[in-house]
N, C-alpha and C positions, 0 to 999 in steps of 0.2 A: 536808685541805681547802686547806692552804697550797699544795700542788702544783697544785691546780686553779686557784687564783688566779694562780700563776706562768704557767701555760699560757694563761689568759685574758689576762694582761698581754702575753704574747708575741703572741697573736692580734691584740690591739689595735695593737701595734707593727708587725706585718706589714701591717695595714690602712693604717697611715701610709705605709709603703713603697710599697704598690700605689697609694695615692692620689697620691703624689708622681709615680710613673711615669705616671699618667693625667693629670697636670697639675693636680691639685687641691691647692692650698696649704692650704685649710681642712681637708681630710682629713689632710694631713700633720701640721699643728699639733695638731688635736684627737686624732689617734691617738697622738702622742707624749705629750701632756698626760694623756690618759686612761690610757695604759699606765703612765706614771710614778705616777699616783694609785693605780692598782691595786697596783703594786709597793710603794708606801708602806704600803698596808693590810697587805701581807704582813709587813712589818717591825712594824707595830702589833700584829699578832696574836701576835708573840713577846713583846711587852711587856705588852699587855692584850688578851687574846683577845676579850672582849666588845666593846670599842670598835673593835678591828680588823675584826671580822666585821660589826659594825654599819656602819662606814664603807664596807666593801666592798659591803654590801647596798644602801646608799644610792647609791653611785656606779654600780653596775650597774643599779639601778632607773632612775636618770636616763638612763643610756645606752640602756636599753630604750625609754624614751619617745622619745629622739632617733631611734633606728633605726625605731621604729613610724611616726614622721612621715615619714622617708625612704621607707619601703616604701609608705606610702599615697600619696606623691607620684609615685613612679616606677612603681609596680605591678610591680616586678621583685623576685624573691626574692634574687638575688645582687647585691651582697654584703650589703645592709642586712637582708634577711630572715634570712639565716643568722646574722648578728651579733645580730639581735633574739632569735632562739631561744636562742642561747648566753647572751646577757645575762640573759634571763629565768631561765634555768636557774641561772646563777651567783647571781642575786639571791635566788631561792627557797632555794638551798642555804645561802647565808650567813644568811638569815633563820632557817632551821631550826637553824642552828648556835648562834644566840644564844637560842633559846627552848627 
């Protein structure tokens, strides 16, 4: 599960990069912050798996809401729709990990 979180963090970081290339400073900052938060949860899972996966579930759940709002505004699947699907999957996987 930690590898999935690392991949998810890398995807969020890549979103920051592509947001920067498109001229969106908000995407740049939020991509970096959310990527760092996910990498922090990877570290937390090594110390306390319950709290690490719980934090990852909460963060990916919040990101799912953010991407849902973006998809509903733009009506385009890329990139927010793809990130919505990935974030929901990560949220569910982490939630199942703690139950």
